[in-house]
TIMAR-850303 format. One record per residue (C-alpha): residue number from 0; x, y, z. Coordinates in steps of 0.001 Angstrom, whole numbers. Last residue first. Layout:
N
@n=NUM&c1=X&c2=Y&c3=Z
...
END
This chain:
499
@n=498&c1=-4614&c2=-13105&c3=27159
@n=497&c1=-4017&c2=-14421&c3=23670
@n=496&c1=-4720&c2=-17848&c3=22214
@n=495&c1=-2531&c2=-18419&c3=19146
@n=494&c1=-4277&c2=-17981&c3=15774
@n=493&c1=-2521&c2=-14736&c3=14945
@n=492&c1=879&c2=-16346&c3=15502
@n=491&c1=-12&c2=-19315&c3=13289
@n=490&c1=-1185&c2=-16866&c3=10629
@n=489&c1=2098&c2=-15001&c3=11016
@n=488&c1=4133&c2=-18134&c3=10410
@n=487&c1=1975&c2=-19212&c3=7439
@n=486&c1=2222&c2=-15827&c3=5701
@n=485&c1=5988&c2=-15639&c3=6142
@n=484&c1=6567&c2=-19223&c3=5048
@n=483&c1=4517&c2=-18685&c3=1889
@n=482&c1=6562&c2=-15628&c3=943
@n=481&c1=9966&c2=-17144&c3=1653
@n=480&c1=11779&c2=-17088&c3=-1726
@n=479&c1=9507&c2=-14612&c3=-3481
@n=478&c1=9515&c2=-11947&c3=-740
@n=477&c1=12110&c2=-11989&c3=2018
@n=476&c1=10582&c2=-9638&c3=4601
@n=475&c1=8461&c2=-11759&c3=6941
@n=474&c1=10283&c2=-15078&c3=6718
@n=473&c1=13649&c2=-13311&c3=6731
@n=472&c1=12782&c2=-11302&c3=9805
@n=471&c1=11579&c2=-14218&c3=11925
@n=470&c1=9151&c2=-12629&c3=14363
@n=469&c1=9516&c2=-11009&c3=17785
@n=468&c1=6054&c2=-10336&c3=19142
@n=467&c1=4568&c2=-7524&c3=21218
@n=466&c1=932&c2=-7745&c3=22328
@n=465&c1=-465&c2=-4361&c3=23281
@n=464&c1=-2173&c2=-3196&c3=26491
@n=463&c1=1106&c2=-2455&c3=28306
@n=462&c1=2393&c2=-289&c3=25424
@n=461&c1=5588&c2=1336&c3=26753
@n=460&c1=6451&c2=-1553&c3=29023
@n=459&c1=5714&c2=-4023&c3=26257
@n=458&c1=7851&c2=-1869&c3=23936
@n=457&c1=10916&c2=-2064&c3=26177
@n=456&c1=10423&c2=-5800&c3=26689
@n=455&c1=10340&c2=-6361&c3=22921
@n=454&c1=13505&c2=-4296&c3=22503
@n=453&c1=15295&c2=-6414&c3=25121
@n=452&c1=14015&c2=-9637&c3=23547
@n=451&c1=15662&c2=-8798&c3=20225
@n=450&c1=15279&c2=-6555&c3=17197
@n=449&c1=18178&c2=-6834&c3=14788
@n=448&c1=17081&c2=-4212&c3=12290
@n=447&c1=16646&c2=-5437&c3=8695
@n=446&c1=15791&c2=-7894&c3=10148
@n=445&c1=14606&c2=-9647&c3=13303
@n=444&c1=10998&c2=-8725&c3=12566
@n=443&c1=9328&c2=-6900&c3=15470
@n=442&c1=5526&c2=-7048&c3=15225
@n=441&c1=3510&c2=-4814&c3=17544
@n=440&c1=-125&c2=-5728&c3=18215
@n=439&c1=-2937&c2=-3541&c3=19580
@n=438&c1=-1235&c2=-425&c3=18272
@n=437&c1=-1824&c2=2984&c3=19877
@n=436&c1=-793&c2=5009&c3=16799
@n=435&c1=-453&c2=8097&c3=18984
@n=434&c1=2424&c2=6557&c3=20939
@n=433&c1=4497&c2=6144&c3=17778
@n=432&c1=3729&c2=9687&c3=16703
@n=431&c1=4778&c2=11054&c3=20083
@n=430&c1=8003&c2=9028&c3=20073
@n=429&c1=8775&c2=10374&c3=16612
@n=428&c1=8176&c2=8066&c3=13699
@n=427&c1=10295&c2=7544&c3=10574
@n=426&c1=8020&c2=6437&c3=7777
@n=425&c1=8600&c2=3429&c3=5499
@n=424&c1=5826&c2=3438&c3=2847
@n=423&c1=2392&c2=4562&c3=4067
@n=422&c1=1607&c2=6075&c3=7472
@n=421&c1=636&c2=3743&c3=10321
@n=420&c1=-1584&c2=690&c3=10663
@n=419&c1=-1681&c2=-2885&c3=9356
@n=418&c1=-4848&c2=-4843&c3=10238
@n=417&c1=-3850&c2=-8426&c3=11100
@n=416&c1=-5378&c2=-11538&c3=9525
@n=415&c1=-2356&c2=-13381&c3=8143
@n=414&c1=-2820&c2=-11819&c3=4709
@n=413&c1=-2647&c2=-8397&c3=6391
@n=412&c1=614&c2=-9277&c3=8149
@n=411&c1=2166&c2=-10302&c3=4828
@n=410&c1=688&c2=-7099&c3=3417
@n=409&c1=2566&c2=-5056&c3=6004
@n=408&c1=5879&c2=-6493&c3=4845
@n=407&c1=4986&c2=-5945&c3=1189
@n=406&c1=4334&c2=-2257&c3=1769
@n=405&c1=1157&c2=-164&c3=1408
@n=404&c1=155&c2=-435&c3=5090
@n=403&c1=3411&c2=1185&c3=6251
@n=402&c1=6524&c2=-661&c3=7393
@n=401&c1=7653&c2=1294&c3=10421
@n=400&c1=10700&c2=3287&c3=11486
@n=399&c1=11663&c2=4284&c3=15007
@n=398&c1=14708&c2=6499&c3=14914
@n=397&c1=16732&c2=5169&c3=16560
@n=396&c1=15159&c2=1734&c3=16007
@n=395&c1=14193&c2=123&c3=12715
@n=394&c1=11680&c2=-2207&c3=11014
@n=393&c1=8568&c2=-1791&c3=13161
@n=392&c1=5368&c2=-3553&c3=12112
@n=391&c1=2251&c2=-2036&c3=13674
@n=390&c1=-837&c2=-4203&c3=14020
@n=389&c1=-4463&c2=-3259&c3=14602
@n=388&c1=-6139&c2=-6503&c3=15666
@n=387&c1=-8014&c2=-8770&c3=13254
@n=386&c1=-10924&c2=-8156&c3=10914
@n=385&c1=-12733&c2=-11418&c3=10334
@n=384&c1=-12144&c2=-12873&c3=6895
@n=383&c1=-9094&c2=-14963&c3=7770
@n=382&c1=-7105&c2=-15780&c3=4627
@n=381&c1=-7716&c2=-19306&c3=3357
@n=380&c1=-7948&c2=-18087&c3=-235
@n=379&c1=-4420&c2=-16751&c3=183
@n=378&c1=-2957&c2=-20233&c3=418
@n=377&c1=-4754&c2=-21398&c3=-2742
@n=376&c1=-3412&c2=-18414&c3=-4676
@n=375&c1=60&c2=-19122&c3=-3327
@n=374&c1=-108&c2=-22723&c3=-4570
@n=373&c1=-1096&c2=-21559&c3=-8064
@n=372&c1=1778&c2=-19054&c3=-8144
@n=371&c1=4223&c2=-21723&c3=-6987
@n=370&c1=3167&c2=-24151&c3=-9686
@n=369&c1=3356&c2=-21409&c3=-12323
@n=368&c1=6874&c2=-20419&c3=-11338
@n=367&c1=8130&c2=-23997&c3=-11314
@n=366&c1=6658&c2=-24622&c3=-14759
@n=365&c1=8011&c2=-21354&c3=-16160
@n=364&c1=11598&c2=-21955&c3=-15058
@n=363&c1=13520&c2=-20874&c3=-18152
@n=362&c1=15216&c2=-17782&c3=-16732
@n=361&c1=13041&c2=-15170&c3=-18470
@n=360&c1=9715&c2=-17003&c3=-18266
@n=359&c1=10288&c2=-17818&c3=-14600
@n=358&c1=11103&c2=-14189&c3=-13794
@n=357&c1=7749&c2=-12919&c3=-15032
@n=356&c1=5811&c2=-15846&c3=-13625
@n=355&c1=7461&c2=-15515&c3=-10226
@n=354&c1=6972&c2=-11715&c3=-10277
@n=353&c1=3255&c2=-12032&c3=-11047
@n=352&c1=2753&c2=-14549&c3=-8251
@n=351&c1=4794&c2=-12405&c3=-5878
@n=350&c1=2607&c2=-9360&c3=-6555
@n=349&c1=-120&c2=-11197&c3=-4620
@n=348&c1=1930&c2=-10751&c3=-1448
@n=347&c1=2072&c2=-7004&c3=-2007
@n=346&c1=4613&c2=-4382&c3=-3078
@n=345&c1=6860&c2=-6564&c3=-5237
@n=344&c1=8270&c2=-4968&c3=-8392
@n=343&c1=10793&c2=-6831&c3=-10531
@n=342&c1=13449&c2=-5038&c3=-12550
@n=341&c1=15271&c2=-6949&c3=-15315
@n=340&c1=18666&c2=-5956&c3=-16571
@n=339&c1=20746&c2=-6098&c3=-19758
@n=338&c1=24303&c2=-4685&c3=-19499
@n=337&c1=25345&c2=-2124&c3=-22123
@n=336&c1=27352&c2=-22&c3=-19656
@n=335&c1=24958&c2=2922&c3=-20023
@n=334&c1=22044&c2=570&c3=-19402
@n=333&c1=23715&c2=-685&c3=-16233
@n=332&c1=24177&c2=2907&c3=-15090
@n=331&c1=20501&c2=3702&c3=-15687
@n=330&c1=19427&c2=595&c3=-13766
@n=329&c1=21625&c2=1589&c3=-10819
@n=328&c1=20241&c2=5134&c3=-10934
@n=327&c1=16718&c2=3723&c3=-10623
@n=326&c1=17581&c2=2727&c3=-7075
@n=325&c1=17651&c2=-942&c3=-5960
@n=324&c1=15719&c2=-2625&c3=-3142
@n=323&c1=12332&c2=-971&c3=-3665
@n=322&c1=12306&c2=-1394&c3=-7460
@n=321&c1=13783&c2=-4872&c3=-7537
@n=320&c1=16834&c2=-5723&c3=-9632
@n=319&c1=18150&c2=-8729&c3=-11582
@n=318&c1=21256&c2=-8334&c3=-13740
@n=317&c1=21303&c2=-10380&c3=-16930
@n=316&c1=23832&c2=-11721&c3=-19443
@n=315&c1=26620&c2=-11024&c3=-16976
@n=314&c1=30195&c2=-10239&c3=-18086
@n=313&c1=31709&c2=-10625&c3=-14574
@n=312&c1=33982&c2=-7624&c3=-15191
@n=311&c1=30911&c2=-5486&c3=-15853
@n=310&c1=29613&c2=-6316&c3=-12370
@n=309&c1=32947&c2=-5436&c3=-10786
@n=308&c1=32954&c2=-2137&c3=-12675
@n=307&c1=29416&c2=-1413&c3=-11471
@n=306&c1=30285&c2=-1916&c3=-7810
@n=305&c1=26818&c2=-1877&c3=-6276
@n=304&c1=25540&c2=1194&c3=-4388
@n=303&c1=21939&c2=682&c3=-3281
@n=302&c1=21940&c2=-3122&c3=-3102
@n=301&c1=25474&c2=-3325&c3=-1795
@n=300&c1=28799&c2=-4231&c3=-3350
@n=299&c1=29655&c2=-6833&c3=-5987
@n=298&c1=29945&c2=-9987&c3=-3895
@n=297&c1=31686&c2=-13009&c3=-5416
@n=296&c1=29879&c2=-16383&c3=-5513
@n=295&c1=31363&c2=-19488&c3=-3828
@n=294&c1=32016&c2=-18732&c3=-154
@n=293&c1=29093&c2=-16384&c3=349
@n=292&c1=26823&c2=-18742&c3=-1563
@n=291&c1=27257&c2=-21556&c3=955
@n=290&c1=24633&c2=-20103&c3=3278
@n=289&c1=21829&c2=-20201&c3=725
@n=288&c1=21263&c2=-17379&c3=1386
@n=287&c1=23544&c2=-14436&c3=2140
@n=286&c1=22671&c2=-11962&c3=-609
@n=285&c1=23408&c2=-8827&c3=1432
@n=284&c1=26853&c2=-8477&c3=-179
@n=283&c1=25136&c2=-8090&c3=-3532
@n=282&c1=25525&c2=-11054&c3=-5858
@n=281&c1=27606&c2=-12261&c3=-8799
@n=280&c1=28022&c2=-15281&c3=-11076
@n=279&c1=24668&c2=-16948&c3=-10417
@n=278&c1=24169&c2=-19514&c3=-13209
@n=277&c1=25375&c2=-22411&c3=-11076
@n=276&c1=22685&c2=-21661&c3=-8483
@n=275&c1=19890&c2=-22171&c3=-11010
@n=274&c1=18125&c2=-25125&c3=-9388
@n=273&c1=14852&c2=-23275&c3=-8794
@n=272&c1=15566&c2=-22983&c3=-5068
@n=271&c1=18947&c2=-21463&c3=-5968
@n=270&c1=17211&c2=-18852&c3=-8107
@n=269&c1=14857&c2=-18152&c3=-5199
@n=268&c1=17763&c2=-17594&c3=-2797
@n=267&c1=19268&c2=-15010&c3=-5135
@n=266&c1=15816&c2=-13485&c3=-5561
@n=265&c1=15526&c2=-13103&c3=-1770
@n=264&c1=18818&c2=-11229&c3=-1526
@n=263&c1=18197&c2=-8867&c3=-4479
@n=262&c1=21226&c2=-7629&c3=-6442
@n=261&c1=21359&c2=-10802&c3=-8521
@n=260&c1=24018&c2=-11189&c3=-11218
@n=259&c1=23170&c2=-13841&c3=-13802
@n=258&c1=25311&c2=-15674&c3=-16376
@n=257&c1=23554&c2=-18364&c3=-18445
@n=256&c1=20557&c2=-16240&c3=-19503
@n=255&c1=17506&c2=-18494&c3=-20089
@n=254&c1=16387&c2=-16606&c3=-23200
@n=253&c1=17897&c2=-13461&c3=-24726
@n=252&c1=15794&c2=-11977&c3=-27508
@n=251&c1=15452&c2=-8733&c3=-25577
@n=250&c1=12137&c2=-7025&c3=-25084
@n=249&c1=11730&c2=-3508&c3=-23702
@n=248&c1=11976&c2=-2816&c3=-19937
@n=247&c1=9026&c2=-3545&c3=-17624
@n=246&c1=9675&c2=-1054&c3=-14816
@n=245&c1=12273&c2=1679&c3=-14620
@n=244&c1=10747&c2=4849&c3=-13183
@n=243&c1=7430&c2=4796&c3=-15049
@n=242&c1=7708&c2=6126&c3=-18553
@n=241&c1=5489&c2=8787&c3=-20186
@n=240&c1=3435&c2=7297&c3=-23017
@n=239&c1=2604&c2=4590&c3=-20530
@n=238&c1=2972&c2=804&c3=-20532
@n=237&c1=5519&c2=583&c3=-23347
@n=236&c1=8298&c2=2099&c3=-21255
@n=235&c1=11271&c2=4085&c3=-22468
@n=234&c1=14917&c2=3423&c3=-23064
@n=233&c1=17115&c2=1048&c3=-25049
@n=232&c1=20862&c2=1765&c3=-25225
@n=231&c1=21884&c2=-1743&c3=-24326
@n=230&c1=18915&c2=-4091&c3=-23901
@n=229&c1=16164&c2=-3862&c3=-21342
@n=228&c1=14534&c2=-7164&c3=-20624
@n=227&c1=10780&c2=-7575&c3=-20826
@n=226&c1=8437&c2=-10035&c3=-19238
@n=225&c1=5123&c2=-10340&c3=-21084
@n=224&c1=1687&c2=-8817&c3=-20622
@n=223&c1=2362&c2=-5334&c3=-22020
@n=222&c1=-299&c2=-3071&c3=-20586
@n=221&c1=-869&c2=102&c3=-22562
@n=220&c1=-2260&c2=3252&c3=-21044
@n=219&c1=-3326&c2=6130&c3=-23271
@n=218&c1=-2600&c2=9622&c3=-22065
@n=217&c1=-4940&c2=12366&c3=-20846
@n=216&c1=-3503&c2=12026&c3=-17351
@n=215&c1=-6668&c2=11529&c3=-15275
@n=214&c1=-9119&c2=10594&c3=-18023
@n=213&c1=-6680&c2=7899&c3=-19189
@n=212&c1=-7373&c2=7601&c3=-22889
@n=211&c1=-10029&c2=5120&c3=-23932
@n=210&c1=-9955&c2=1554&c3=-25234
@n=209&c1=-6403&c2=1040&c3=-23972
@n=208&c1=-7256&c2=-2033&c3=-21912
@n=207&c1=-6353&c2=-225&c3=-18684
@n=206&c1=-8624&c2=2675&c3=-19627
@n=205&c1=-11564&c2=499&c3=-20662
@n=204&c1=-11370&c2=-1395&c3=-17358
@n=203&c1=-13261&c2=-4686&c3=-17086
@n=202&c1=-10321&c2=-6875&c3=-18179
@n=201&c1=-8091&c2=-4995&c3=-15740
@n=200&c1=-10351&c2=-5267&c3=-12686
@n=199&c1=-8075&c2=-7390&c3=-10477
@n=198&c1=-5231&c2=-4961&c3=-11264
@n=197&c1=-1706&c2=-6330&c3=-10921
@n=196&c1=-769&c2=-5590&c3=-14543
@n=195&c1=-2507&c2=-2210&c3=-14367
@n=194&c1=-267&c2=-884&c3=-11607
@n=193&c1=-1307&c2=2742&c3=-12056
@n=192&c1=1741&c2=5020&c3=-11792
@n=191&c1=821&c2=8701&c3=-11624
@n=190&c1=-2636&c2=8648&c3=-10034
@n=189&c1=-2308&c2=5189&c3=-8484
@n=188&c1=-4908&c2=2593&c3=-9422
@n=187&c1=-3426&c2=-313&c3=-7435
@n=186&c1=-3099&c2=195&c3=-3678
@n=185&c1=-4467&c2=3672&c3=-3082
@n=184&c1=-7110&c2=3787&c3=-5796
@n=183&c1=-8239&c2=247&c3=-5046
@n=182&c1=-8498&c2=1042&c3=-1333
@n=181&c1=-10605&c2=4109&c3=-2146
@n=180&c1=-12835&c2=2081&c3=-4464
@n=179&c1=-13333&c2=-547&c3=-1756
@n=178&c1=-14182&c2=2052&c3=908
@n=177&c1=-16929&c2=3728&c3=-1144
@n=176&c1=-18199&c2=362&c3=-2393
@n=175&c1=-18709&c2=-817&c3=1189
@n=174&c1=-21009&c2=2174&c3=1915
@n=173&c1=-22770&c2=2369&c3=-1470
@n=172&c1=-23718&c2=-1293&c3=-1843
@n=171&c1=-27220&c2=-1106&c3=-328
@n=170&c1=-28088&c2=1748&c3=-2681
@n=169&c1=-27627&c2=-404&c3=-5780
@n=168&c1=-24892&c2=866&c3=-8128
@n=167&c1=-25224&c2=2805&c3=-11381
@n=166&c1=-27426&c2=5746&c3=-10370
@n=165&c1=-25391&c2=6360&c3=-7214
@n=164&c1=-22197&c2=6144&c3=-9247
@n=163&c1=-23415&c2=8706&c3=-11780
@n=162&c1=-24543&c2=11120&c3=-9028
@n=161&c1=-21180&c2=10791&c3=-7262
@n=160&c1=-19375&c2=11533&c3=-10515
@n=159&c1=-21539&c2=14651&c3=-10851
@n=158&c1=-20601&c2=15864&c3=-7369
@n=157&c1=-16925&c2=14999&c3=-7837
@n=156&c1=-16732&c2=17200&c3=-10955
@n=155&c1=-15634&c2=16341&c3=-14514
@n=154&c1=-18242&c2=13770&c3=-15407
@n=153&c1=-17386&c2=10885&c3=-17742
@n=152&c1=-18580&c2=8309&c3=-15237
@n=151&c1=-18360&c2=4574&c3=-14631
@n=150&c1=-15802&c2=4227&c3=-17404
@n=149&c1=-13373&c2=2384&c3=-15139
@n=148&c1=-10866&c2=5236&c3=-15485
@n=147&c1=-13544&c2=7745&c3=-14531
@n=146&c1=-14576&c2=5820&c3=-11424
@n=145&c1=-10962&c2=5278&c3=-10368
@n=144&c1=-9993&c2=8964&c3=-10548
@n=143&c1=-13029&c2=10362&c3=-8710
@n=142&c1=-12875&c2=7485&c3=-6229
@n=141&c1=-9270&c2=8326&c3=-5355
@n=140&c1=-9821&c2=12109&c3=-5168
@n=139&c1=-12824&c2=11726&c3=-2863
@n=138&c1=-16393&c2=10878&c3=-3837
@n=137&c1=-18739&c2=10313&c3=-907
@n=136&c1=-21197&c2=7488&c3=-1507
@n=135&c1=-24027&c2=7478&c3=1016
@n=134&c1=-26174&c2=4774&c3=2601
@n=133&c1=-26934&c2=5783&c3=6221
@n=132&c1=-24924&c2=3608&c3=8627
@n=131&c1=-24903&c2=6419&c3=11220
@n=130&c1=-21202&c2=6930&c3=11881
@n=129&c1=-19599&c2=5509&c3=8744
@n=128&c1=-22186&c2=6288&c3=6082
@n=127&c1=-23592&c2=9525&c3=7457
@n=126&c1=-20133&c2=10760&c3=8440
@n=125&c1=-18579&c2=10190&c3=5013
@n=124&c1=-21645&c2=11654&c3=3283
@n=123&c1=-21561&c2=14788&c3=5431
@n=122&c1=-17871&c2=15264&c3=4718
@n=121&c1=-18507&c2=15055&c3=959
@n=120&c1=-21529&c2=17384&c3=1084
@n=119&c1=-19755&c2=20058&c3=3073
@n=118&c1=-19137&c2=20126&c3=6818
@n=117&c1=-16694&c2=22847&c3=7898
@n=116&c1=-19351&c2=24712&c3=9901
@n=115&c1=-22611&c2=22726&c3=10162
@n=114&c1=-25253&c2=22943&c3=7419
@n=113&c1=-24341&c2=19558&c3=5907
@n=112&c1=-25340&c2=17821&c3=9134
@n=111&c1=-28692&c2=19580&c3=9317
@n=110&c1=-29490&c2=18627&c3=5725
@n=109&c1=-28351&c2=15015&c3=6098
@n=108&c1=-30210&c2=14388&c3=9406
@n=107&c1=-27881&c2=12392&c3=11645
@n=106&c1=-27295&c2=15284&c3=14026
@n=105&c1=-24046&c2=15385&c3=16062
@n=104&c1=-24869&c2=15600&c3=19758
@n=103&c1=-23504&c2=18397&c3=21959
@n=102&c1=-26973&c2=19560&c3=23030
@n=101&c1=-27830&c2=20244&c3=19378
@n=100&c1=-28080&c2=24033&c3=19150
@n=99&c1=-25449&c2=25657&c3=21392
@n=98&c1=-23064&c2=22746&c3=21920
@n=97&c1=-23245&c2=21488&c3=18340
@n=96&c1=-22804&c2=25044&c3=17030
@n=95&c1=-19788&c2=25650&c3=19263
@n=94&c1=-18215&c2=22323&c3=18270
@n=93&c1=-18642&c2=23026&c3=14558
@n=92&c1=-17210&c2=26526&c3=14926
@n=91&c1=-14256&c2=24989&c3=16775
@n=90&c1=-13810&c2=22423&c3=14019
@n=89&c1=-13972&c2=25067&c3=11307
@n=88&c1=-11682&c2=27621&c3=12998
@n=87&c1=-9060&c2=24951&c3=13660
@n=86&c1=-9290&c2=23865&c3=10029
@n=85&c1=-8901&c2=27419&c3=8733
@n=84&c1=-5900&c2=28029&c3=10965
@n=83&c1=-4376&c2=24613&c3=10272
@n=82&c1=-4208&c2=24825&c3=6506
@n=81&c1=-1955&c2=21770&c3=6922
@n=80&c1=-2489&c2=18577&c3=8939
@n=79&c1=629&c2=19165&c3=11091
@n=78&c1=-902&c2=22281&c3=12661
@n=77&c1=-3812&c2=20411&c3=14244
@n=76&c1=-2652&c2=20581&c3=17903
@n=75&c1=-1106&c2=24051&c3=17624
@n=74&c1=-4219&c2=25466&c3=15999
@n=73&c1=-6394&c2=24080&c3=18799
@n=72&c1=-4198&c2=25671&c3=21459
@n=71&c1=-4218&c2=29006&c3=19632
@n=70&c1=-8008&c2=28892&c3=19409
@n=69&c1=-8258&c2=28725&c3=23237
@n=68&c1=-10825&c2=26027&c3=23910
@n=67&c1=-14444&c2=26593&c3=24905
@n=66&c1=-15974&c2=24925&c3=21837
@n=65&c1=-13481&c2=22056&c3=22075
@n=64&c1=-14504&c2=21314&c3=25669
@n=63&c1=-18219&c2=21441&c3=24826
@n=62&c1=-17893&c2=19402&c3=21627
@n=61&c1=-16252&c2=16424&c3=23351
@n=60&c1=-12824&c2=14913&c3=24115
@n=59&c1=-10754&c2=18130&c3=23957
@n=58&c1=-7254&c2=17406&c3=25293
@n=57&c1=-7264&c2=13645&c3=24683
@n=56&c1=-9234&c2=14326&c3=21516
@n=55&c1=-6504&c2=16542&c3=20062
@n=54&c1=-3683&c2=14263&c3=21199
@n=53&c1=-5305&c2=11224&c3=19569
@n=52&c1=-6296&c2=13293&c3=16480
@n=51&c1=-2876&c2=14087&c3=15046
@n=50&c1=-1325&c2=10723&c3=14154
@n=49&c1=-4599&c2=9564&c3=12639
@n=48&c1=-4740&c2=12794&c3=10622
@n=47&c1=-1274&c2=12040&c3=9222
@n=46&c1=-2374&c2=8546&c3=8181
@n=45&c1=-5541&c2=9921&c3=6586
@n=44&c1=-3382&c2=12054&c3=4327
@n=43&c1=-3990&c2=15793&c3=4137
@n=42&c1=-5615&c2=18170&c3=1645
@n=41&c1=-8872&c2=17870&c3=3618
@n=40&c1=-8342&c2=15209&c3=6299
@n=39&c1=-8896&c2=17685&c3=9162
@n=38&c1=-12611&c2=17988&c3=8307
@n=37&c1=-12880&c2=14198&c3=8239
@n=36&c1=-11165&c2=13882&c3=11613
@n=35&c1=-13622&c2=16363&c3=13165
@n=34&c1=-16611&c2=14534&c3=11677
@n=33&c1=-15270&c2=11186&c3=12869
@n=32&c1=-14517&c2=12339&c3=16416
@n=31&c1=-18060&c2=13680&c3=16782
@n=30&c1=-19596&c2=10505&c3=15362
@n=29&c1=-17867&c2=8250&c3=17929
@n=28&c1=-14679&c2=6252&c3=18456
@n=27&c1=-12615&c2=7435&c3=15499
@n=26&c1=-9595&c2=6405&c3=13391
@n=25&c1=-9882&c2=7584&c3=9800
@n=24&c1=-9281&c2=4810&c3=7279
@n=23&c1=-12948&c2=3863&c3=6990
@n=22&c1=-13126&c2=239&c3=5890
@n=21&c1=-11818&c2=-2127&c3=3235
@n=20&c1=-10575&c2=-5390&c3=4757
@n=19&c1=-12314&c2=-7615&c3=2211
@n=18&c1=-10529&c2=-5703&c3=-555
@n=17&c1=-9941&c2=-7968&c3=-3568
@n=16&c1=-12980&c2=-10183&c3=-2984
@n=15&c1=-15372&c2=-7246&c3=-2499
@n=14&c1=-13886&c2=-5397&c3=-5465
@n=13&c1=-14272&c2=-8468&c3=-7631
@n=12&c1=-17916&c2=-8993&c3=-6667
@n=11&c1=-18842&c2=-5340&c3=-7195
@n=10&c1=-17268&c2=-5303&c3=-10654
@n=9&c1=-18999&c2=-8527&c3=-11642
@n=8&c1=-22393&c2=-7188&c3=-10558
@n=7&c1=-21861&c2=-3845&c3=-12333
@n=6&c1=-20758&c2=-5117&c3=-15727
@n=5&c1=-18237&c2=-2527&c3=-16983
@n=4&c1=-19544&c2=761&c3=-18443
@n=3&c1=-18091&c2=2087&c3=-21705
@n=2&c1=-19189&c2=5710&c3=-21951
@n=1&c1=-21098&c2=6711&c3=-25062
@n=0&c1=-19204&c2=8735&c3=-27680
END
């Protein structure tokens, strides 16, 4: 059976529009630092490498110093990247060869580059493209998966996938395409849980459309376009033969449910904005907006540990959850009690449009949802195209915790023109890891942690070259009800003149 190849020009255009910020994720200042970082990235996340290399390069800033280093010292500095003995041996062998044969300068010739210790074809391609601007298309695990799902290759090895891609796409597109496909694999086309409904390439993707089985999992994906409520005793997920945690439950005939419990603070506020306050019969104790709701609607515990008996006593027709706010166990317990629920998923600003439409259809506010989705699309079109400063968003103190680049909070910053940095999700950071990130901008939302002027002053002293800003926590973190406000506030901040 011939492979189903999407239209190349359309695919390139959509990737470029979806990921204008796509670039090399490994921090580096010169070709030597890039080749070392790329070697360390094998079987390790780029975020972890970026936490490791500042100390390594501070100690050994050039090939000569690394070549003469005590191997034990090098191993200790790269230990956190895994396989540290082999990696230390490779980067030291590289440095020794560069010092002895190339006067400490990394060669740009593909054959010479690929002959160096630790530098295979993939590493050579990464360095050629990002350090020397030589068109190359290295295929990593993300590109391998995405290319096969898109029908761009049926090959079973990275080398053959690379050959197919190079034959399919014009040479001038290889460098940006490499980064765009990686971003797509990280943000949308996940190995275990591809977010097909949010995919900008869905109608071009034979896997997402169910025309072919997923080459990665061997299963057939199915995207159900409508909102779905889980009814009592119903399990499973129509999107994959093996279910995602608890997304997109099966259909219920219930329409415009009259009794709603919301366990998501921003959704509670959104329902009130849509004129549905009288339908809210229960809320989590963190649902504090609008202000009057605390005096009129009973609380049923927290977002992670709600009082299930209290919820059952309210006889709701629908309980609204969100996959980051509420654990899967809560959904399972509601199912066991025979209580219908709907789980939204918001990881990016653009996810809000999908969530509005999904929720609007269920609660009878389709017109309001559509109007807001259209307005958000227009707002995001005005996103700054020039890459902005590297920004770290902290969400907790003792220990330091950050909102990683793959979170909604970081995407609000991204849509405002900042470049989010740090490990993905919500990592705890040691002092050394925080220092190694070397942010140019630090954003301190006033919730969930109550950052204040004292914390800002502490961080300005610690990072004298960085700008530190206190920002409205609800505007930045309350998706759906305050999404537009968050983007507009941060854009205004980014546009301010800075010293």
